[in-house]
C-alpha positions as CSV (number, residue, x, y, z in Angstrom):
1,X,117.2,72.3,65.0
2,X,117.0,68.5,65.2
3,X,120.0,68.5,67.6
4,X,118.2,71.0,69.9
5,X,115.1,68.7,69.9
6,X,117.2,65.7,70.8
7,X,119.0,67.7,73.5
8,X,115.7,68.9,74.9
9,X,114.3,65.4,74.9
10,X,117.4,64.0,76.6
11,X,117.2,66.8,79.2
12,X,113.6,66.0,79.9
13,X,114.3,62.3,80.2
14,X,117.2,63.0,82.5
15,X,115.1,65.2,84.7
16,X,112.4,62.4,85.1
17,X,115.1,59.8,85.8
18,X,116.6,62.1,88.5
19,X,113.2,62.8,90.1
20,X,112.5,59.0,90.1
21,X,115.8,58.2,91.9
22,X,115.3,61.0,94.4
23,X,111.8,59.8,95.0
24,X,113.0,56.2,95.7
25,X,115.8,57.5,97.9
26,X,113.4,59.8,99.8
27,X,110.8,57.0,100.2
28,X,113.1,54.1,101.3
29,X,115.8,55.6,103.5
30,X,113.9,55.5,106.8
31,X,111.5,52.9,108.2
32,X,109.0,51.5,105.7
33,X,106.3,49.0,106.6
34,X,104.5,46.5,104.3
35,X,100.8,46.8,104.0
36,X,99.0,43.6,102.8
37,X,95.6,44.1,101.2
38,X,93.5,42.5,98.5
39,X,92.7,43.9,95.1
40,X,89.2,43.8,93.6
41,X,90.3,40.5,92.0
42,X,91.2,39.2,95.5
43,X,94.9,39.1,94.8
44,X,97.2,40.0,97.7
45,X,98.9,43.3,97.1
46,X,101.8,44.5,99.2
47,X,102.4,48.3,99.5
48,X,105.3,49.9,101.2
49,X,104.3,52.9,103.4
50,X,105.6,55.3,106.0
51,X,104.3,54.9,109.5
52,X,104.5,56.9,112.8
53,X,103.6,56.2,116.4
54,X,101.4,58.6,118.3
55,X,99.6,58.3,121.6
56,X,100.0,54.5,121.6
57,X,98.8,53.9,118.1
58,X,100.4,53.5,114.7
59,X,99.4,55.8,111.8
60,X,99.6,55.9,108.0
61,X,98.5,59.0,106.1
62,X,96.6,59.2,102.9
63,X,96.2,62.3,100.6
64,X,92.9,64.1,100.5
65,X,92.3,62.8,97.0
66,X,92.7,59.2,98.1
67,X,95.0,56.4,96.9
68,X,94.9,53.0,95.4
69,X,96.3,51.4,98.5
70,X,93.7,53.1,100.6
71,X,90.9,51.8,98.4
72,X,92.4,48.3,98.8
73,X,92.3,48.7,102.6
74,X,88.6,49.5,102.4
75,X,88.0,46.6,100.0
76,X,89.9,44.2,102.3
77,X,88.1,45.4,105.4
78,X,84.8,44.7,103.7
79,X,85.8,41.3,102.6
80,X,87.5,40.0,105.7
81,X,87.2,42.5,108.5
82,X,90.9,43.2,108.8
83,X,94.1,43.9,106.8
84,X,97.6,42.9,107.7
85,X,100.8,44.9,108.1
86,X,104.4,43.8,108.6
87,X,106.6,46.0,110.7
88,X,110.1,45.0,111.8
89,X,109.5,41.5,110.4
90,X,106.4,40.9,112.5
91,X,102.9,40.7,110.9
92,X,99.7,41.6,112.7
93,X,96.1,42.2,111.8
94,X,94.4,45.6,112.0
95,X,91.3,47.5,111.3
96,X,91.5,51.3,110.7
97,X,89.9,54.5,111.6
98,X,90.3,57.8,109.8
99,X,91.4,60.5,112.2
100,X,91.4,63.8,110.3
101,X,91.5,65.8,113.5
102,X,95.0,64.5,114.1
103,X,96.3,65.7,110.8
104,X,98.6,68.5,112.2
105,X,100.2,66.1,114.7
106,X,100.7,63.3,112.3
107,X,102.1,65.5,109.5
108,X,104.5,67.0,112.1
109,X,105.6,63.5,113.2
110,X,106.0,62.3,109.6
111,X,108.2,65.3,108.8
112,X,110.2,64.8,112.0
113,X,110.8,61.1,111.1
114,X,111.2,61.3,107.3
115,X,112.7,64.8,107.0
116,X,113.6,66.0,103.6
117,X,112.0,63.0,102.0
118,X,108.6,64.0,103.4
119,X,109.1,67.5,102.1
120,X,110.3,66.3,98.7
121,X,107.4,63.9,98.2
122,X,105.0,66.4,99.6
123,X,106.0,68.8,96.8
124,X,105.6,66.1,94.2
125,X,102.1,65.3,95.3
126,X,100.9,68.8,95.9
127,X,101.5,69.2,99.6
128,X,100.2,67.6,102.8
129,X,97.3,69.9,103.5
130,X,94.1,67.8,103.7
131,X,95.9,64.5,104.2
132,X,94.1,62.1,106.5
133,X,95.8,60.2,109.2
134,X,94.7,56.5,109.4
135,X,94.9,55.1,112.9
136,X,95.7,51.4,113.0
137,X,93.7,49.4,115.6
138,X,95.1,46.0,116.4
139,X,92.7,43.1,116.5
């Protein structure tokens, strides 16, 4: 019985390790930008995110239940009126606007760009329904 418990525990750990590595592979194999925001303690926090271009603007996407990085964008905007993003080695300042009416288009573009990684991570987080596109507005 003890051997079965150890075997079950090893199987569970192996599954989590495999999911973690698949997640990292899915998340980092296509373009990833760096979002620079401030925490509540005013420390700079860098978050790696996916991005797509649509109708002349850049877009992130946040789940309907929010995210820590999204909260930090809001905090940074309140404190300094902009946040920074680095894409292709170039940093720029932005403000943002939630664009829920563009959810279908942005979800389609994310899937087209990130493919199986978008589908895989979507399954892990409960799907993309209700996700909110965030339009980046250069300043």
